[in-house]
C-alpha positions in Angstrom: 95.9 140.7 100.3 97.8 137.7 98.8 94.8 135.4 99.1 92.4 138.0 97.6 94.7 138.6 94.7 95.1 134.8 94.1 91.3 134.3 94.2 90.8 137.0 91.6 93.6 135.6 89.4 92.1 132.1 89.7 88.6 133.3 88.6 90.2 135.2 85.6 92.1 132.1 84.7 89.0 130.0 84.6 87.2 132.5 82.4 90.0 132.5 80.0 90.6 128.7 79.7 87.2 127.1 80.0 85.6 126.5 76.6 82.1 127.5 77.6 80.0 126.0 74.8 81.8 122.6 74.9 81.8 122.2 78.7 78.3 123.5 79.3 76.5 122.0 76.3 75.5 118.8 78.1 74.0 118.0 81.5 76.0 116.4 84.3 76.4 112.7 84.5 77.0 110.7 87.7 80.2 108.6 87.2 81.5 107.1 90.5 84.4 105.4 88.7 87.8 105.0 90.2 91.3 105.0 88.7 94.7 105.0 90.4 97.9 103.1 91.1 99.6 101.2 93.9 103.4 100.7 94.2 106.0 99.1 96.4 109.6 100.3 96.0 112.7 99.4 98.1 115.8 101.5 97.8 118.6 99.4 96.2 121.6 101.8 96.2 122.9 105.1 97.3 122.3 104.5 101.0 125.9 105.2 102.0 126.0 108.8 100.6 122.4 109.7 101.1 121.2 112.4 103.6 117.8 110.8 103.5 116.0 110.2 106.8 113.8 107.5 105.4 116.0 105.1 103.3 114.3 101.8 103.1 110.9 101.0 101.6 108.1 103.0 100.1 104.5 102.0 99.7 102.0 104.2 97.9 98.3 104.0 97.1 96.5 106.7 95.1 92.9 106.6 94.0 91.0 109.2 91.9 87.2 108.8 91.9 85.4 110.7 89.2 82.1 111.7 90.8 80.4 113.9 88.1 81.2 114.4 84.5 80.0 117.5 82.6 81.0 117.0 79.0 84.8 117.3 79.1 84.9 118.4 82.8 85.2 115.9 85.6 84.7 116.7 89.3 86.7 114.2 91.3 88.1 113.3 94.6 91.7 112.1 95.3 92.6 109.8 98.2 96.3 108.9 98.6 98.5 107.3 101.2 102.2 106.9 101.4 104.0 104.8 104.0 107.8 105.0 104.5 109.6 102.2 106.3 113.2 102.8 107.4 115.9 100.2 107.4 119.2 100.8 109.1 121.8 99.1 111.4 120.7 101.3 114.3 117.0 100.7 114.2 116.9 97.1 112.8 115.4 95.9 109.5 112.0 97.6 109.7 111.0 100.8 111.5 107.9 102.9 110.5 109.3 106.2 109.5 106.6 108.4 107.9 103.0 108.3 107.0 101.5 110.8 104.5 97.9 111.0 103.4 96.2 113.3 100.9 92.5 114.2 100.5 91.9 116.4 97.6 88.9 117.6 95.5 89.9 117.9 91.9 88.5 119.5 88.7 89.8 118.0 85.5 89.1 119.3 82.0 90.0 117.0 79.1 90.8 118.1 75.6 91.8 115.8 72.7 95.5 115.7 73.5 95.9 117.7 76.7 94.2 118.4 80.0 93.8 121.1 82.7 93.6 120.2 86.4 92.7 122.4 89.4 93.2 120.7 92.8 92.8 121.7 96.4 95.4 119.6 98.2 94.8 118.7 101.8 97.9 116.8 103.0 99.3 115.5 106.2 102.8 114.2 106.9 103.2 112.4 110.2 106.9 111.6 111.1 107.5 108.7 113.5 111.2 108.1 113.8 112.5 111.6 113.1 111.3 115.2 113.3 112.0 118.0 110.9 109.3 120.7 111.5 107.3 118.8 114.2 105.6 115.5 114.7 102.9 116.3 112.1 102.7 118.7 109.2 99.4 119.9 107.7 99.6 121.5 104.3 96.7 122.9 102.3 97.3 124.3 98.8 95.6 125.3 95.6 97.4 123.8 92.5 96.9 124.2 88.8 98.3 121.7 86.3 98.4 122.0 82.5 99.9 119.4 80.2 99.6 116.7 77.6 97.6 113.6 78.4 100.5 111.3 77.9 102.3 112.9 80.8 99.6 111.7 83.3 99.2 108.2 84.6 95.5 108.3 83.9 96.1 108.1 80.2 99.2 105.9 79.9 97.2 102.8 79.0 95.3 104.8 76.4 98.7 106.0 75.0 99.9 102.4 74.4 96.7 100.3 73.9 97.0 100.4 70.1 100.8 100.5 69.8 102.3 97.1 68.9 106.0 96.3 68.1 107.1 99.7 67.2 108.7 102.8 68.5 106.8 106.0 69.5 109.7 108.3 70.3 107.6 111.4 71.2 107.6 113.7 74.2 104.9 114.6 76.7 105.1 117.3 79.3 103.2 119.0 82.1 103.7 122.0 84.4 102.1 122.9 87.6 102.1 125.8 90.2 100.5 125.9 93.6 100.1 128.3 96.5 100.0 127.2 100.2 97.7 128.6 102.8 99.8 130.3 105.5 100.4 128.1 108.5 98.4 129.2 111.6 98.3 126.0 113.6 95.1 124.6 112.1 95.0 121.3 110.3 92.6 122.9 107.8 94.8 125.8 107.0 98.4 124.8 107.9 100.6 123.6 110.7 104.3 123.1 111.2 105.5 124.3 107.8 106.6 127.6 106.2 106.1 126.8 102.5 104.5 129.5 100.3 104.6 128.2 96.7 105.2 125.0 94.8 106.2 124.8 91.1 107.3 122.0 88.9 106.9 119.9 85.8 107.4 116.5 84.1 109.0 115.5 80.8 108.3 112.0 79.6 109.7 110.2 76.5 107.3 107.6 75.2 109.7 105.0 73.8 107.4 102.3 72.3 105.8 98.9 72.8 107.2 95.4 72.0 105.7 92.0 72.9 102.9 93.6 75.0 105.4 95.6 77.1 105.4 99.4 77.1 108.6 101.4 77.7 108.8 105.0 78.7 111.1 107.2 80.7 111.0 110.7 82.2 112.1 113.2 84.8 110.1 115.1 87.5 111.3 118.4 88.9 109.6 120.1 91.8 110.5 123.3 93.8 109.2 124.6 97.1 109.6 128.3 98.1 109.6 129.0 101.8 108.6 132.0 103.9 112.3 132.5 104.7 113.0 133.1 101.0 114.8 129.8 100.6 114.1 127.2 97.9 114.0 123.4 98.3 113.8 121.1 95.3 113.8 117.5 93.9 114.8 116.0 90.7 113.9 112.4 89.8 114.8 110.2 86.8 112.4 107.3 86.2 112.6 104.3 83.8 109.5 102.2 83.2 108.8 98.8 81.8 105.1 97.9 82.0 103.1 94.9 80.9 99.9 95.9 79.0 96.7 94.3 80.3 93.2 94.4 78.9 92.5 97.7 80.6 95.3 98.2 83.2 99.1 98.3 83.4 101.5 96.5 85.7 105.3 96.4 85.7 108.6 97.5 87.0 110.3 100.9 87.3 113.6 102.3 88.4 113.8 105.7 90.0 116.9 107.8 90.9 116.8 111.0 93.0 119.7 112.9 91.4 118.9 116.0 93.5 116.8 116.4 96.6 116.9 119.2 99.2 113.2 118.8 100.2 113.4 118.5 104.0 110.0 116.9 104.7 110.6 113.9 102.5 114.2 113.5 101.4 115.6 110.7 99.1 118.9 112.4 98.1 121.1 110.1 95.9 118.8 107.1 96.5 117.9 104.6 93.7 114.8 102.4 94.0 113.4 99.5 92.1 109.6 99.4 92.3 106.6 97.3 91.3 103.6 99.4 90.2 100.1 98.6 89.1 98.0 101.2 87.4 94.3 100.5 87.5 
């Protein structure tokens, strides 16, 4: 019953938000263009008081390939990988801790200043040196995201490309909500998890650009609701200093997890200093 209700609600949502004349007025175009980011971030403080199971180093690669464009609508595919390397006295300097990958079809509809995204997230988290729910979790969920363009990494270069030696001082925001398929042991439905819903958002302050460097900061909040009726959540504060390139960004960021009760990937009280390239 829940899945049937959500499908009907999803169809109604599309009918309400899709601007028919604008989206359907032109024929489809084959794009095959890729955008994304890569980052490397060691944890630099908070290890003593953290309850994290993966304090050490984090490497991420995320690529979004736009396959077809139909006016303002983009049909895309997301490929992402995250590798966590643990560092502790007991295990030595480097121990592979977790590997997470995501394969997700994505529909993105762009408006002048905001965008709508509908994604089907197929995710797997493989734990190596510890176990929370089992050796491997498989999670499949439908997620809807709505927000301003400046809150998304896809448009951060566009936000700052014509900003020189001045402050911006404006806010961008997004919100998202998702529903998980009920775990039944299948990797294509769900395995080793009991999550039902996921909600969250982002608030980003665009500070400004000086001497070809862009400065912005923000916070990300995410909550997971479980079959048991319990909530898990994360709160992250992030400061960014990126060097503007001809078409891409690269620079440093500092992130601090001021709250984290998410059992599958916990970084409670950890601060990290990362190098990130947005392409």
